[in-house]
C-alpha positions as CSV (number, residue, x, y, z in Angstrom):
1,M,13.7,-32.2,25.6
2,E,16.4,-29.5,25.1
3,E,20.0,-30.3,25.9
4,P,21.9,-27.7,28.1
5,V,24.1,-25.2,26.3
6,V,27.8,-25.8,27.1
7,S,30.5,-23.7,25.6
8,G,34.1,-24.6,24.7
9,M,35.5,-27.8,23.4
10,S,33.3,-30.0,25.6
11,G,30.2,-28.2,24.2
12,F,31.5,-28.8,20.7
13,I,32.0,-32.5,21.2
14,S,28.7,-33.0,23.0
15,A,26.9,-31.1,20.2
16,L,28.5,-33.4,17.6
17,T,27.9,-36.7,19.5
18,G,24.5,-35.8,21.0
19,T,22.0,-38.5,21.7
20,N,21.8,-39.9,18.1
21,G,25.5,-39.8,17.3
22,L,26.9,-37.8,14.5
23,T,24.4,-37.0,11.8
24,A,24.5,-34.7,8.8
25,S,22.2,-32.2,10.5
26,T,24.2,-32.1,13.8
27,F,27.5,-31.8,11.9
28,Y,26.3,-28.9,9.6
29,G,24.5,-27.3,12.6
30,V,27.8,-27.0,14.5
31,L,29.7,-26.1,11.3
32,T,27.4,-23.2,10.6
33,D,28.1,-21.9,14.1
34,M,31.8,-21.9,13.4
35,V,31.7,-20.2,10.0
36,P,31.8,-16.5,11.3
37,F,34.9,-17.4,13.4
38,L,36.6,-19.0,10.4
39,V,35.7,-16.0,8.1
40,V,37.5,-13.7,10.5
41,I,40.4,-15.7,11.6
42,I,41.6,-17.0,8.2
43,P,42.2,-13.6,6.6
44,V,43.7,-12.2,9.8
45,S,46.2,-15.0,10.1
46,L,47.1,-14.8,6.4
47,G,47.6,-11.1,6.8
48,F,50.0,-11.6,9.7
49,Y,51.8,-14.3,7.7
50,F,52.4,-12.1,4.6
51,I,53.3,-9.0,6.6
52,R,55.9,-10.9,8.6
53,K,57.2,-12.4,5.4
54,A,57.4,-9.0,3.7
55,L,59.2,-7.4,6.7
56,K,61.6,-10.2,7.0
57,G,62.3,-10.1,3.3
58,A,62.9,-6.4,3.3
59,G,65.6,-6.8,6.0
60,N,67.5,-9.4,4.0
61,K,67.5,-7.3,0.8
62,A,69.1,-4.3,2.6
63,K,72.2,-6.3,3.5
64,L,75.3,-5.8,1.4
65,K,76.8,-8.9,-0.2
66,V,80.5,-8.8,-0.4
């Protein structure tokens, strides 16, 4: 019997707990669904972090110390 597909956090938790509790197959099944999201979001967030750091550092170096 198939379980209904639910999206969002409730779907994530119900996919992990399921009927048999947390098993290796359910954990890695959910984890493989999340990998494309993580592959995109991690480099994007690191890019924003380093760009902000570079721009903030460039502003500080332009100031004249007396």
